C-alpha positions, 0 to 999 in steps of 0.5 A: 822448626817453630811457630811465631807471630807474623809481622807486617813485613811478612804480608807479601810472603804470606799472600804468595804462599796462600795463592800457591797453596790454594792453587794446589787444588787445581782451581783454574787461573781464572778462578784464582784471579777472582779470588786474588783480593780474598787471598791477599794477606795485607799488613793491616790484616796481620796487624788486626788479627792473630796470624802465626807462621810455621817456619823451618829456619827462614822458609815459611812452611805454612800459617794460620790466622784467626779472628777473635769474635768475642771473649768465648768464640774465635773464627779460624780464618786461614790455614795454608801450607806450602804445597810441597809440605801438604800431606806431611803432617804440617797442617796437623802441627799448625792445627794442634798449635792453634787449638792449644792456644785457643784453649789456653786463652779460655775460648770455648768455640771455634767457627770456620768456613771450609773449602770443600777440599779441606772438610775431612781435614777439619773433621779429624779435629772434631769439627762438625758441618753446621751449614753451607755458604755459597761460593763464587763458583756456581754450585760450589759451597763452603762448609760452615763448621764449628767445634765446641771446646 
């Protein structure tokens, strides 16, 4: 099992993984259609951002992606796990890899917008909720979270 930088040719597989992973939380098919563009990982996205895949042989287990906001701050934009691997420690493995990489590169702060189902996951790593962002579902909000390193 290893983590490697995504290539442009991985875009379709990452999009499919993202949709399967988001669907794990029992969102309706109608809502998933609304999020289609938002959940699409394009080759341009991979080219312009930092995207890393956790692989076991050739199978994709999960991935994370972050955006460099400035020389001290990044935004964790995506972290998704193949549904059959959720709850088995792979998300923790990806987060640890991400956070080690961020620290080694001298960044001091991480921001993210969390799905309500993932807030507790991020809190385990020390993230704090600092606000909320309205989502496309009425009365549903994403938690705006930060971590100072």
